[in-house]
N, C-alpha and C positions, 0 to 999 in steps of 0.2 A: 896081344899090344896094349898095353896098358894108356889110359889117356892120363896124361904129366902138366894137364892144363892146370895153372896157379890155384884155381879154385878148390882141385885134387891134391896139389899137392899139400895149400894150407889153408884147408877148411876152418880152422881156427883164429884166424887172420884175416876172415875177409870183409870187415868192416877198420881195419889200418891197413890194408889194402887198395880200399877206396879210398881213403881218404888222404893217404900217400900219393894216387893218380891225380889228385886233385890242387895239392901241395907243394910236391916236389917234380920240378922237371926233369931233375937225375931219376929219380923212382918211376916216372913214366916211362922214359927212355927205356929204363931195363925192363920193365912189366911187355913193352910193345917187342924189344928186342926177343924179350923169351918169347913171347906168343908168336913169333914170327918162325923162329929157330924151331920151335915144338912144331908148331905146323910144318914146316920143311920135311922132318924128322918123320912125324904120322903118314904126310903122301908117299913118302918111300917106304914107308913099312907094311904100308896099305899094299905096296905093286903101282902104283902109279904109271900114266905112261912114260915118267921120264924114269931111268935109271942112274946110279948110282955106286961107284963102289964102295966096298966095307970100310975101306980105309976113309972115306969121306965121309961115312954115316958116323962113324966112332968120331971123328973130329967135330959133328954136329953136336953128337950127343954130349961131348966134353964141353961144350960151349955151352949149351946148354944148362948144364952141369953148373958151370963158374958161374951164370947168369944166376943160377939159382940160390946159389950161395950167398952172390951180394945180396938179393933180393930179402934174402931172411936178415944179412946183419942191418940192414935197413929197420926191419919187420921187429926185429927182436930191439932196439934202440926207440922205436917209436914208443911214447908213454901212454897208457891207458886212454 
């Protein structure tokens, strides 16, 4: 099981992530949603007390990927 936190996914953008979290409500919302979905996925992958179907877990992974893509768009547009 890999750790898909944004720090691990985008280590080169750490300063931009922090700047955007403070300046952009839209980015902050994407960030929070990503971290929440990622935490749920990690819980299920670890075999936590709650169980889910493979279909549901795959839908969560797709949602995480869409959020990650949106976050990357913001990061790539932000000037240095």
